[in-house]
C-alpha positions in Angstrom: -45.4 -42.2 98.2 -42.0 -40.6 98.9 -40.1 -42.3 96.0 -42.9 -41.2 93.6 -42.5 -37.6 94.8 -38.8 -37.7 94.1 -39.4 -39.0 90.6 -41.8 -36.3 90.0 -39.4 -33.6 91.1 -36.6 -35.1 89.0 -38.8 -35.2 86.0 -39.9 -31.6 86.4 -36.4 -30.5 86.8 -35.3 -32.3 83.7 -38.2 -30.8 81.7 -37.3 -27.3 83.1 -33.7 -27.7 82.0 -34.7 -28.9 78.5 -37.1 -25.9 78.2 -34.3 -23.5 79.3 -31.8 -25.1 76.9 -34.3 -24.8 74.0 -35.0 -21.2 74.8 -31.3 -20.4 75.0 -30.7 -22.1 71.6 -33.6 -20.1 70.1 -32.3 -16.9 71.5 -28.7 -17.6 70.3 -29.9 -18.5 66.8 -32.1 -15.5 66.6 -29.2 -13.3 67.7 -26.9 -14.9 65.2 -29.4 -14.5 62.4 -29.8 -10.8 63.2 -26.0 -10.4 62.5 -26.4 -11.3 58.8 -28.4 -10.4 55.7 -29.8 -13.2 53.6 -30.1 -13.0 49.8 -31.2 -15.3 47.0 -29.4 -15.8 43.7 -30.8 -17.5 40.7 -28.1 -19.0 38.5 -29.0 -20.0 35.0 -26.0 -19.2 32.7 -23.1 -20.1 35.0 -21.9 -23.5 36.1 -21.8 -24.2 39.9 -19.2 -26.9 39.6 -17.1 -26.8 42.8 -19.6 -24.8 44.8 -20.5 -26.2 48.2 -22.5 -25.4 51.2 -20.3 -23.1 53.3 -18.3 -21.8 50.3 -17.0 -18.3 50.6 -18.9 -15.2 49.4 -16.4 -12.4 48.6 -16.6 -8.8 47.7 -13.5 -7.2 46.2 -11.4 -10.1 47.4 -12.7 -9.9 51.0 -14.8 -12.6 52.5 -18.1 -11.2 53.6 -20.3 -14.3 54.0 -20.9 -17.9 53.0 -23.3 -20.1 51.0 -26.1 -21.3 53.2 -27.6 -23.7 50.7 -28.6 -24.4 47.1 -31.2 -26.4 45.2 -32.6 -26.9 41.8 -35.5 -24.6 41.1 -38.9 -26.4 41.2 -40.1 -24.0 38.5 -37.2 -24.1 36.1 -34.9 -27.1 35.8 -32.1 -25.0 34.2 -32.0 -22.7 37.3 -30.2 -23.2 40.6 -31.4 -21.2 43.6 -28.6 -20.3 46.0 -29.1 -18.8 49.4 -26.2 -16.8 50.9 -25.7 -14.8 54.0 -23.4 -11.8 54.4 -22.5 -9.6 57.3 -24.7 -6.6 58.1 -22.1 -4.0 57.0 -21.8 -5.5 53.5 -22.9 -2.9 50.9 -25.2 -4.9 48.7 -26.9 -2.5 46.2 -29.6 -2.9 43.6 -27.0 -3.0 40.9 -24.8 -5.6 42.6 -24.4 -8.9 40.6 -23.2 -12.3 41.6 -20.6 -14.3 39.6 -19.1 -17.7 40.2 -15.3 -17.8 40.4 -13.2 -20.9 40.6 -9.8 -21.8 41.9 -8.0 -23.4 39.0 -5.7 -25.5 41.3 -8.3 -26.9 43.8 -11.4 -26.6 41.6 -13.4 -25.1 44.5 -15.8 -22.3 43.6 -16.9 -19.2 45.4 -19.4 -16.4 44.8 -18.1 -12.9 44.1 -20.4 -9.9 44.6 -19.6 -7.2 42.0 -21.0 -3.7 42.0 -20.0 -1.9 38.8 -19.7 1.8 38.8 -21.4 3.9 41.4 -23.4 1.8 44.0 -27.1 2.2 43.9 -29.6 2.1 46.8 -29.4 -0.8 49.2 -31.0 -4.0 48.2 -33.8 -4.6 50.7 -37.0 -5.3 48.6 -38.2 -8.9 48.6 -39.9 -9.8 45.3 -43.2 -11.7 45.4 -42.8 -15.4 45.9 -39.3 -15.0 47.4 -38.1 -15.3 51.0 -35.1 -12.9 50.6 -34.0 -10.1 48.4 -32.7 -11.4 45.0 -29.2 -10.5 43.7 -29.0 -10.6 39.9 -26.8 -13.0 38.2 -23.7 -11.5 36.5 -21.4 -12.6 33.7 -18.3 -14.6 34.7 -15.0 -14.2 32.9 -14.6 -17.9 32.7 -18.0 -18.1 31.0 -17.0 -15.5 28.4 -13.8 -17.4 27.7 -15.7 -20.7 27.3 -18.2 -19.0 25.0 -15.4 -17.5 22.9 -13.6 -20.9 22.7 -16.9 -22.5 21.7 -17.4 -20.0 18.9 -13.8 -20.4 17.7 -14.3 -24.2 17.6 -17.5 -23.9 15.6 -15.8 -21.5 13.2 -12.8 -23.8 12.8 -15.0 -26.8 12.2 -16.9 -24.9 9.5 -13.7 -23.8 7.9 -12.4 -27.4 7.8 -15.6 -28.6 6.3 -15.4 -25.9 3.6 -11.8 -26.8 2.9 -12.7 -30.5 2.7 -15.5 -29.7 0.2 -13.1 -27.5 -1.8 -10.5 -30.3 -2.0 -13.0 -33.0 -2.8 -12.9 -35.3 -5.8 -15.0 -33.0 -7.9 -13.0 -29.9 -7.4 -9.5 -31.5 -7.0 -9.0 -31.8 -10.8 -10.1 -28.2 -11.4 -7.7 -26.9 -8.7 -4.8 -28.9 -10.2 -5.5 -27.5 -13.6 -5.6 -24.0 -12.2 -2.2 -24.6 -10.5 -0.7 -26.0 -13.7 -2.0 -22.9 -15.7 -0.4 -20.5 -13.2 2.9 -22.5 -13.3 2.9 -22.4 -17.1 2.2 -18.7 -17.1 5.1 -18.1 -14.7 7.4 -20.2 -16.9 6.4 -18.2 -20.0 7.0 -14.9 -18.3 10.3 -16.0 -17.1 11.3 -17.0 -20.6 10.2 -13.7 -22.1 12.2 -11.8 -19.4 15.3 -13.8 -20.3 14.9 -13.0 -24.0 14.3 -9.3 -23.3 17.5 -9.2 -21.2 19.5 -10.9 -24.0 18.3 -8.3 -26.5 19.2 -5.5 -24.2 22.6 -6.9 -23.7 23.2 -7.0 -27.5 22.1 -3.3 -28.2 24.7 -0.5 -27.7 23.9 2.3 -25.3 22.1 5.4 -26.7 25.4 7.5 -26.8 27.1 4.8 -29.0 24.1 4.7 -31.3 24.2 8.5 -31.8 27.9 8.4 -32.5 27.4 5.6 -35.0 24.7 7.6 -36.7 26.9 10.7 -37.0 29.8 8.7 -38.5 27.3 7.3 -41.1 26.1 10.8 -42.0 28.8 13.3 -41.2 26.9 16.4 -42.4 23.7 15.6 -40.6 24.6 17.2 -37.3 27.5 19.7 -37.7 29.2 20.8 -34.5 28.3 24.5 -35.2 24.6 23.7 -34.7 25.1 22.8 -31.0 25.8 25.9 -28.8 26.2 25.8 -25.0 23.9 28.0 -23.1 23.7 28.2 -19.3 25.3 24.7 -19.0 22.8 23.2 -21.4 23.1 22.4 -25.2 20.4 23.8 -27.5 20.0 24.1 -31.2 19.4 27.6 -32.5 16.5 28.2 -34.7 18.5 30.0 -37.5 21.1 27.3 -37.8 18.4 24.6 -37.8 16.6 26.4 -40.7 19.9 26.7 -42.5 20.6 23.0 -42.1 17.2 22.1 -43.4 17.8 24.2 -46.5 21.1 22.5 -47.2 19.5 19.1 -46.8 16.8 20.1 -49.4 19.4 21.4 -51.8 21.4 18.2 -51.6 18.3 16.1 -52.1 17.5 18.1 -55.3 21.0 17.7 -56.7 20.7 13.9 -56.1 17.4 13.8 -58.0 
């Protein structure tokens, strides 16, 4: 009977130690959990490539928590539910959003908590059907760049398709005829400009033409008709009338 009693005491001691160890672990886990706030994030528009369990959660470049876990939503296959925990003193507001940032060298991702403008009230409300308060999904800069590049690619593809259609077999002949017509027009204008320049080179200046006209008709513009006045040359009305009368008399004598 004595060995059985010893076995009973040893078994009871072992069970007591296991119970005490379990209680200590529960107490430690409860104490650790009380040092953090847990939140849920539903990602639908951003890629989670490079995000792992234990990845950093940052706010303004400072690590404030970590990713506890993630899984595909059973209600929406295009949504990923991510659970994070952050320290108690992290100011998570109702207008705080979550975006995925990625290290371009390592490819590892993290979650950045962004609070634009003035922070709102603290986020503490748990929506129906959720275990933790839900932080809204924000817009990542990488996502905007990717969307912009996608739109540029689509626009470039459409432009190339339009250009290919314009330069197709049906329109190629028309385009070549138009180019030939423009070329002929340019050649014709160039020839006309050359002829106009040649004519201008062959004509004397206006001063020489006036002198030639006066030599051909000496009495047409006598010098006494031109009188200087204030640095300008003007023809007086009286002399002009006299000259007109003389011209009429000479014309009558010729008749």
